[in-house]
KEKOLGU-588542 format. One record per residue: residue number from 0; x, y, z of N, C-alpha, C, O in turn; residue in three letters. Coordinates in steps of 0.02 Angstrom, whole numbers. Layout:
BEGIN
n_n.c1_n.c2_n.c3_ca.c1_ca.c2_ca.c3_c.c1_c.c2_c.c3_o.c1_o.c2_o.c3_res
NUM_X_Y_Z_X_Y_Z_X_Y_Z_X_Y_Z_ALA
...
END
This chain:
BEGIN
n_n.c1_n.c2_n.c3_ca.c1_ca.c2_ca.c3_c.c1_c.c2_c.c3_o.c1_o.c2_o.c3_res
0_1404_-4908_6772_1418_-4845_6817_1369_-4794_6786_1365_-4782_6726_MET
1_1336_-4767_6832_1289_-4713_6824_1311_-4647_6866_1330_-4650_6924_LYS
2_1305_-4588_6830_1317_-4526_6862_1257_-4487_6875_1207_-4498_6840_PHE
3_1254_-4441_6921_1192_-4400_6934_1219_-4329_6934_1259_-4312_6978_GLN
4_1198_-4289_6886_1209_-4227_6870_1160_-4170_6889_1102_-4177_6872_LEU
5_1178_-4116_6921_1131_-4064_6938_1145_-3997_6890_1204_-3978_6888_THR
6_1108_-3970_6862_1113_-3911_6837_1121_-3848_6861_1069_-3819_6876_LEU
7_1179_-3815_6869_1174_-3754_6912_1200_-3696_6870_1260_-3690_6858_VAL
8_1158_-3658_6850_1161_-3601_6800_1194_-3608_6736_1225_-3563_6707_ASP
9_1186_-3674_6714_1218_-3689_6652_1290_-3715_6657_1317_-3737_6606_GLY
10_1319_-3714_6711_1396_-3734_6720_1403_-3805_6713_1457_-3826_6691_ARG
11_1354_-3851_6730_1359_-3915_6731_1376_-3947_6659_1410_-3998_6651_CYS
12_1348_-3911_6610_1349_-3931_6538_1428_-3918_6507_1460_-3954_6469_ALA
13_1447_-3855_6537_1508_-3843_6519_1561_-3879_6557_1612_-3889_6525_ALA
14_1560_-3900_6613_1601_-3950_6645_1596_-4018_6615_1646_-4053_6612_ILE
15_1544_-4037_6593_1532_-4103_6562_1574_-4106_6498_1610_-4154_6485_LEU
16_1570_-4059_6464_1600_-4045_6400_1680_-4051_6413_1714_-4092_6383_ALA
17_1706_-4005_6462_1778_-4004_6471_1794_-4082_6497_1838_-4112_6468_LEU
18_1761_-4112_6548_1782_-4169_6563_1779_-4215_6513_1822_-4259_6514_PHE
19_1728_-4216_6457_1737_-4261_6410_1801_-4258_6365_1837_-4307_6355_SER
20_1811_-4202_6343_1864_-4194_6312_1933_-4201_6337_1981_-4209_6300_MET
21_1936_-4198_6403_1996_-4214_6446_2010_-4302_6447_2062_-4333_6445_LEU
22_1943_-4324_6452_1952_-4400_6446_1969_-4421_6371_2000_-4475_6369_MET
23_1959_-4399_6324_1981_-4414_6262_2055_-4397_6249_2092_-4437_6221_LEU
24_2074_-4347_6267_2145_-4320_6272_2180_-4374_6314_2233_-4393_6289_LEU
25_2165_-4398_6362_2197_-4441_6410_2199_-4504_6375_2250_-4538_6379_LEU
26_2147_-4525_6339_2151_-4592_6308_2193_-4594_6252_2222_-4647_6238_HIS
27_2201_-4538_6214_2241_-4546_6156_2318_-4529_6176_2362_-4541_6135_ARG
28_2330_-4505_6230_2399_-4489_6245_2425_-4531_6309_2477_-4515_6337_THR
29_2396_-4573_6326_2421_-4621_6392_2485_-4637_6374_2500_-4662_6319_ALA
30_2528_-4624_6423_2604_-4655_6406_2641_-4627_6346_2689_-4655_6319_GLY
31_2616_-4571_6327_2663_-4536_6277_2693_-4465_6302_2672_-4435_6352_GLN
32_2736_-4446_6267_2760_-4387_6293_2741_-4335_6251_2758_-4332_6192_ASP
33_2694_-4282_6289_2656_-4230_6253_2704_-4172_6229_2679_-4127_6196_LEU
34_2762_-4170_6242_2818_-4125_6223_2843_-4147_6149_2873_-4108_6112_ALA
35_2828_-4211_6133_2852_-4237_6063_2809_-4212_6010_2750_-4229_6008_ASP
36_2835_-4172_5967_2800_-4139_5911_2755_-4193_5860_2713_-4178_5817_PRO
37_2778_-4257_5881_2737_-4304_5828_2673_-4329_5859_2629_-4358_5828_ASP
38_2672_-4316_5932_2614_-4327_5967_2559_-4276_5962_2501_-4290_5978_VAL
39_2577_-4223_5942_2535_-4162_5940_2488_-4146_5878_2512_-4142_5821_GLN
40_2431_-4138_5889_2386_-4146_5823_2359_-4068_5824_2348_-4035_5875_ALA
41_2351_-4044_5752_2334_-3983_5734_2248_-3983_5729_2215_-4024_5697_MET
42_2229_-3937_5760_2148_-3923_5759_2130_-3901_5696_2151_-3846_5678_LEU
43_2087_-3942_5649_2072_-3915_5587_2000_-3897_5578_1978_-3871_5526_VAL
44_1967_-3910_5626_1887_-3884_5629_1872_-3883_5703_1887_-3927_5744_GLU
45_1835_-3821_5714_1810_-3818_5784_1737_-3766_5779_1734_-3715_5745_TYR
46_1693_-3788_5813_1633_-3737_5827_1612_-3751_5894_1627_-3800_5928_GLU
47_1573_-3701_5909_1552_-3701_5987_1489_-3650_5991_1492_-3596_5962_SER
48_1436_-3668_6024_1386_-3629_6036_1353_-3644_6102_1342_-3701_6122_GLU
49_1336_-3575_6143_1320_-3589_6198_1251_-3560_6212_1253_-3498_6210_HIS
50_1192_-3584_6224_1133_-3548_6223_1104_-3552_6303_1135_-3584_6345_MET
51_1052_-3522_6317_1028_-3524_6391_1015_-3600_6417_1037_-3615_6472_VAL
52_982_-3644_6381_970_-3705_6406_1003_-3755_6371_980_-3811_6380_GLU
53_1062_-3750_6326_1077_-3794_6285_1152_-3771_6260_1170_-3712_6262_SER
54_1192_-3825_6234_1258_-3801_6206_1269_-3852_6145_1232_-3901_6138_TYR
55_1308_-3840_6112_1339_-3884_6058_1414_-3867_6037_1435_-3810_6027_ARG
56_1445_-3916_6033_1515_-3906_6003_1544_-3970_5961_1530_-4029_5974_PHE
57_1584_-3947_5912_1623_-4002_5876_1696_-3975_5854_1714_-3917_5845_LYS
58_1735_-4037_5849_1796_-4018_5836_1836_-4075_5800_1818_-4133_5809_PHE
59_1892_-4061_5757_1912_-4117_5726_1987_-4089_5719_2004_-4030_5715_ALA
60_2034_-4152_5719_2110_-4138_5712_2140_-4167_5651_2107_-4208_5619_THR
61_2198_-4150_5631_2223_-4178_5574_2243_-4239_5566_2249_-4267_5511_ASP
62_2257_-4272_5635_2266_-4350_5635_2206_-4391_5648_2211_-4450_5665_ASP
63_2142_-4357_5640_2085_-4409_5641_2041_-4415_5690_1992_-4451_5690_GLY
64_2066_-4368_5745_2011_-4375_5806_1966_-4321_5787_1981_-4272_5753_GLN
65_1897_-4338_5817_1847_-4291_5806_1796_-4299_5874_1793_-4351_5907_PHE
66_1762_-4248_5887_1707_-4254_5932_1650_-4208_5912_1655_-4156_5878_ARG
67_1589_-4237_5940_1535_-4181_5919_1492_-4200_5984_1495_-4256_6009_GLU
68_1449_-4144_6012_1417_-4155_6067_1363_-4095_6067_1370_-4039_6044_GLU
69_1309_-4124_6100_1248_-4075_6104_1217_-4085_6173_1192_-4140_6185_THR
70_1216_-4041_6214_1178_-4043_6279_1119_-4005_6287_1120_-3945_6272_GLY
71_1072_-4028_6306_1008_-3989_6315_968_-4004_6385_966_-4060_6409_MET
72_937_-3949_6413_903_-3953_6475_839_-3971_6454_811_-3934_6413_LEU
73_806_-4031_6481_744_-4054_6457_690_-4031_6525_709_-4034_6584_MET
74_639_-4015_6510_590_-4000_6567_617_-3946_6629_613_-3956_6689_ASN
75_643_-3895_6600_686_-3843_6652_625_-3817_6688_570_-3804_6664_PRO
76_651_-3810_6768_605_-3790_6814_552_-3840_6848_515_-3824_6894_GLY
77_556_-3895_6821_514_-3946_6847_549_-4003_6888_610_-4004_6888_THR
78_516_-4050_6921_548_-4109_6955_573_-4153_6895_620_-4192_6901_PRO
79_544_-4145_6847_579_-4183_6789_636_-4168_6765_668_-4214_6739_GLU
80_666_-4101_6767_725_-4073_6746_775_-4119_6744_790_-4149_6795_GLU
81_812_-4130_6677_878_-4165_6673_918_-4135_6612_891_-4106_6565_GLU
82_975_-4145_6617_1028_-4129_6560_1035_-4195_6525_1060_-4245_6549_LEU
83_1006_-4187_6457_1017_-4235_6402_1081_-4227_6365_1086_-4169_6344_VAL
84_1130_-4263_6352_1180_-4246_6302_1188_-4312_6268_1183_-4370_6289_VAL
85_1203_-4287_6204_1204_-4332_6143_1274_-4315_6103_1288_-4257_6088_VAL
86_1317_-4372_6086_1366_-4350_6050_1402_-4406_6025_1377_-4461_6036_GLY
87_1465_-4402_5990_1505_-4451_5968_1584_-4417_5966_1596_-4357_5957_MET
88_1631_-4470_5976_1697_-4453_5963_1732_-4509_5934_1705_-4564_5935_TYR
89_1789_-4501_5909_1817_-4554_5883_1896_-4526_5864_1920_-4472_5882_GLY
90_1929_-4582_5820_2000_-4564_5809_2016_-4627_5750_1979_-4675_5741_PHE
91_2068_-4617_5720_2090_-4670_5668_2158_-4705_5694_2205_-4670_5712_GLU
92_2159_-4763_5696_2213_-4804_5712_2270_-4798_5658_2263_-4778_5600_THR
93_2325_-4819_5689_2388_-4829_5638_2373_-4871_5575_2392_-4857_5518_ASP
94_2333_-4928_5595_2322_-4974_5538_2262_-4951_5484_2247_-4985_5435_GLU
95_2234_-4892_5502_2170_-4869_5453_2104_-4891_5466_2060_-4901_5423_GLY
96_2098_-4897_5536_2024_-4907_5556_1994_-4847_5595_2024_-4828_5645_THR
97_1945_-4819_5579_1913_-4772_5612_1870_-4801_5667_1827_-4843_5652_GLN
98_1879_-4781_5733_1845_-4797_5784_1802_-4742_5804_1825_-4685_5811_VAL
99_1735_-4757_5815_1680_-4699_5830_1642_-4730_5892_1616_-4785_5891_MET
100_1642_-4687_5947_1592_-4704_6001_1540_-4648_5998_1552_-4588_5994_VAL
101_1477_-4678_6002_1415_-4631_5999_1380_-4644_6068_1371_-4701_6089_MET
102_1360_-4588_6100_1338_-4593_6173_1278_-4548_6183_1265_-4499_6148_TYR
103_1246_-4567_6229_1182_-4526_6265_1190_-4533_6334_1208_-4586_6359_VAL
104_1177_-4479_6368_1185_-4476_6443_1110_-4434_6468_1082_-4387_6439_SER
105_1092_-4464_6525_1023_-4420_6538_1012_-4466_6609_1057_-4496_6639_GLY
106_952_-4463_6626_920_-4495_6690_938_-4574_6696_948_-4604_6749_LYS
107_941_-4599_6636_959_-4672_6623_1029_-4691_6633_1046_-4750_6630_LYS
108_1073_-4638_6648_1150_-4641_6643_1182_-4631_6581_1150_-4602_6537_GLY
109_1239_-4649_6569_1278_-4653_6512_1271_-4717_6467_1290_-4771_6491_TYR
110_1250_-4715_6412_1250_-4763_6370_1291_-4757_6304_1280_-4710_6266_GLN
111_1337_-4803_6290_1370_-4792_6232_1372_-4854_6184_1353_-4910_6202_ALA
112_1396_-4840_6125_1401_-4893_6071_1463_-4875_6026_1476_-4820_6002_ARG
113_1496_-4931_6020_1568_-4924_5971_1555_-4952_5909_1519_-5002_5899_THR
114_1590_-4914_5860_1586_-4932_5793_1651_-4928_5770_1692_-4885_5788_ARG
115_1662_-4974_5728_1738_-4977_5682_1727_-4978_5614_1679_-5009_5592_THR
116_1766_-4946_5574_1756_-4965_5496_1831_-4962_5469_1872_-4931_5503_ARG
117_1846_-4984_5426_1905_-4982_5387_1903_-4928_5337_1861_-4927_5291_LEU
118_1951_-4883_5346_1949_-4824_5304_1976_-4844_5229_2021_-4885_5216_LEU
119_1937_-4805_5184_1952_-4824_5111_2037_-4826_5093_2076_-4792_5126_PRO
120_2058_-4868_5042_2122_-4875_5037_2159_-4811_5025_2214_-4801_5051_GLU
121_2127_-4765_4985_2156_-4696_4973_2170_-4658_5036_2221_-4624_5042_SER
122_2123_-4664_5084_2139_-4636_5149_2197_-4656_5191_2237_-4619_5220_GLU
123_2193_-4725_5188_2257_-4761_5217_2316_-4737_5193_2361_-4715_5230_ARG
124_2320_-4741_5115_2381_-4724_5095_2404_-4645_5103_2464_-4632_5101_LYS
125_2360_-4599_5110_2373_-4533_5137_2394_-4525_5203_2432_-4479_5217_LYS
126_2371_-4572_5253_2399_-4577_5318_2460_-4601_5315_2500_-4571_5351_LYS
127_2484_-4650_5282_2544_-4673_5282_2590_-4627_5252_2645_-4625_5280_LEU
128_2580_-4585_5196_2617_-4552_5172_2644_-4487_5217_2700_-4462_5220_LEU
129_2576_-4469_5252_2592_-4406_5306_2645_-4441_5370_2689_-4407_5396_ARG
130_2633_-4500_5387_2672_-4522_5441_2754_-4521_5420_2801_-4501_5455_SER
131_2756_-4549_5347_2821_-4546_5322_2854_-4492_5312_2915_-4494_5315_LEU
132_2819_-4429_5297_2850_-4365_5271_2854_-4335_5341_2906_-4303_5353_VAL
133_2811_-4338_5386_2838_-4318_5463_2793_-4249_5476_2799_-4217_5528_GLY
END
């Protein structure tokens, strides 16, 4: 699947960032009752910076979700102008595995690579204890 984006006054980058965050939220909450306090995650880290021809943001939640993204307008004002977006997002499964998706998006489309790793035993124990305590 390939998407064509045109930058208009820097708004495309912000729209892409919001769309990406919405997709992550939908992925994590599909079929879950968002009013349930056990489903809601607390934001533990957030940074955002918007410049004239670029943006950068990152966030993390207490349940292991995270996202980091940078977008930059390349060759502005030329026929080769393009918005290049590089980032990653991920989450931790209940079984103690961290899933991370790294991606690049530009004129060649959206390209993503997924990595998984087993969290260290100490992290899995902390996650289990948090889930038991509530």
